[in-house]
C-alpha positions in Angstrom: 24.9 115.8 211.2 23.6 117.9 208.4 27.0 119.4 207.7 28.6 116.0 207.2 27.2 115.1 203.8 28.1 118.5 202.5 31.7 118.1 203.7 31.9 114.7 202.1 30.5 116.2 198.9 33.2 118.9 198.9 35.9 116.3 199.5 34.7 114.1 196.7 34.5 117.1 194.3 38.0 118.2 195.2 39.3 114.6 194.6 37.6 114.5 191.2 39.1 117.9 190.2 42.6 116.7 191.3 42.2 113.4 189.4 41.1 115.3 186.3 44.0 117.7 186.5 46.5 114.7 186.7 45.0 112.8 183.8 44.8 115.6 181.3 48.6 116.1 180.9 49.0 112.3 180.6 46.5 112.2 177.9 48.1 115.2 176.1 51.5 113.7 176.4 50.2 110.4 175.1 48.4 112.1 172.3 51.5 114.2 171.4 53.7 111.0 171.7 51.4 109.2 169.3 51.5 112.2 166.9 55.3 112.7 167.0 56.2 109.0 166.8 57.5 107.9 163.4 55.1 105.7 161.5 55.8 102.0 161.7 56.1 100.3 158.3 53.9 97.4 157.9 54.8 94.5 155.6 52.4 95.9 153.0 53.9 99.4 153.0 57.6 98.3 153.2 59.5 98.9 149.8 60.4 95.7 147.9 63.8 94.4 148.6 66.5 95.2 146.0 66.9 92.4 143.5 70.3 91.0 143.5 72.2 91.4 140.2 72.6 88.1 138.4 76.2 87.6 137.3 76.6 87.5 133.5 77.7 84.3 131.9 81.4 84.2 130.9 82.0 85.1 127.3 84.4 82.7 125.5 87.6 84.4 124.1 87.6 85.2 120.5 90.7 84.4 118.4 92.5 87.4 117.0 92.0 87.9 113.3 93.7 90.0 110.7 92.1 92.5 108.2 91.2 89.6 105.9 89.3 87.8 108.7 91.8 84.9 108.8 93.5 83.6 111.9 96.4 86.0 112.6 98.4 83.1 114.1 98.3 81.1 110.9 101.5 81.4 108.9 101.3 82.9 105.4 101.8 80.4 102.6 105.3 80.6 101.2 105.6 81.8 97.7 108.3 81.2 95.1 111.6 83.0 95.4 111.9 86.3 93.6 113.8 86.3 90.3 117.4 87.5 90.2 118.1 90.9 88.7 121.1 92.4 86.9 121.5 95.8 85.3 124.7 96.9 83.6 125.1 100.1 81.6 128.1 102.0 80.2 127.9 105.8 79.8 131.3 107.1 78.6 133.9 106.0 81.1 131.5 105.0 83.8 130.0 101.5 84.2 126.9 101.1 86.4 126.2 97.7 87.9 123.0 97.1 89.8 120.7 94.3 90.9 120.6 91.4 93.3 121.8 87.8 93.1 121.7 85.0 95.6 125.4 84.0 95.3 128.0 86.2 97.0 130.7 84.5 94.8 128.8 85.5 91.6 128.4 89.1 92.8 132.1 89.4 93.6 133.1 87.7 90.3 131.1 90.1 88.2 132.4 93.3 89.9 136.1 92.1 90.0 136.0 91.1 86.3 134.7 94.5 85.2 137.3 96.3 87.4 140.1 94.2 85.9 139.0 94.4 82.3 138.1 98.1 82.4 140.8 99.8 84.5 140.2 103.2 82.9 136.5 103.2 83.8 134.8 104.1 87.0 132.7 101.1 88.3 129.7 102.3 90.2 128.5 99.2 92.0 125.2 98.6 93.8 124.9 94.9 93.0 124.0 93.2 96.3 123.6 89.7 97.7 120.0 88.6 98.4 119.7 85.0 99.8 115.9 85.1 99.2 116.4 85.3 95.4 116.3 82.3 93.1 119.7 80.8 92.4 121.1 81.0 88.8 124.0 79.3 87.0 124.6 82.1 84.5 126.1 84.4 87.3 129.3 82.4 87.1 130.0 83.0 83.4 128.1 86.1 82.4 131.0 88.5 83.1 133.7 86.8 81.1 131.6 85.3 78.3 129.2 88.2 77.7 129.6 91.5 79.6 133.3 92.1 78.7 132.9 91.7 74.9 129.5 93.4 74.9 130.8 96.5 76.8 133.9 96.7 74.5 131.9 96.5 71.2 128.7 98.4 72.0 128.3 102.1 72.4 125.9 103.2 75.2 125.6 99.5 76.1 122.7 98.4 78.3 122.1 94.9 79.7 119.0 94.3 81.8 117.9 90.9 83.3 114.5 91.4 85.0 111.7 88.8 85.7 113.5 86.2 83.5 113.6 88.4 80.5 117.0 89.6 79.0 117.1 92.9 77.2 120.2 94.2 75.4 120.5 97.6 73.8 123.0 100.1 72.4 124.7 100.8 69.1 126.9 98.4 67.1 129.0 98.9 64.0 127.6 96.2 61.7 124.8 93.6 61.3 127.4 90.9 61.9 128.2 92.4 65.4 124.5 92.5 66.1 124.1 88.8 65.3 127.2 87.7 67.1 126.4 89.6 70.3 122.8 88.3 70.3 124.0 84.7 70.0 126.6 85.3 72.8 123.9 86.7 75.1 121.6 83.7 74.5 124.5 81.3 75.4 125.6 83.2 78.5 122.2 83.6 80.0 120.9 80.2 79.0 119.2 78.2 81.8 115.8 77.4 83.3 115.2 81.0 84.5 115.7 82.8 81.2 112.5 82.9 79.2 113.0 85.5 76.4 115.5 87.8 74.8 114.7 91.4 73.7 117.2 92.7 71.2 117.2 96.5 71.0 120.7 96.8 69.4 120.9 99.4 66.7 122.9 99.3 63.5 123.9 102.6 61.7 122.0 103.1 58.5 125.2 103.3 56.5 126.2 99.8 57.7 122.9 98.2 56.6 123.0 96.2 53.4 
């Protein structure tokens, strides 16, 4: 009977040792599991949610403008038609005809008249038709009434009609020729577009009174 309590004591001690040996690994695993587990974010530690981008308000279209800042679609104001232009000059046996007139009939009449009246001269023609030019009445009569007698009587003859001003030049034989040709020029180019006459005709010193 004395040995019974000692046996029980040994059994109880062995059981405690066994239990202790079983619990330690569980505690170690549990501790390691707690150490290796990722931290759980709490509402306080969680980063703030990204703020959604607010769409920009639509920008109204801007009308295209030109360099002056005006509306490019606006039509430019129409200006007056450009003045007609006529240049006739004789150098020896060559007659130069230049300029621009609105009427095709007038252009053809001037060139054809000079070719007919001066068959021995070379007619160098660059007179063109420009329908944007201002129309004139003198284009119908200027060849027969003025250019033909002027080119026959004047040496180094020059006739320029530019910006409504008529300029005549060259050398004549007498003061009477100078006066007659000036009056013929005024009559031939008369009209609303002609504003002035510049007479550059020269008379030899020996012919002057």
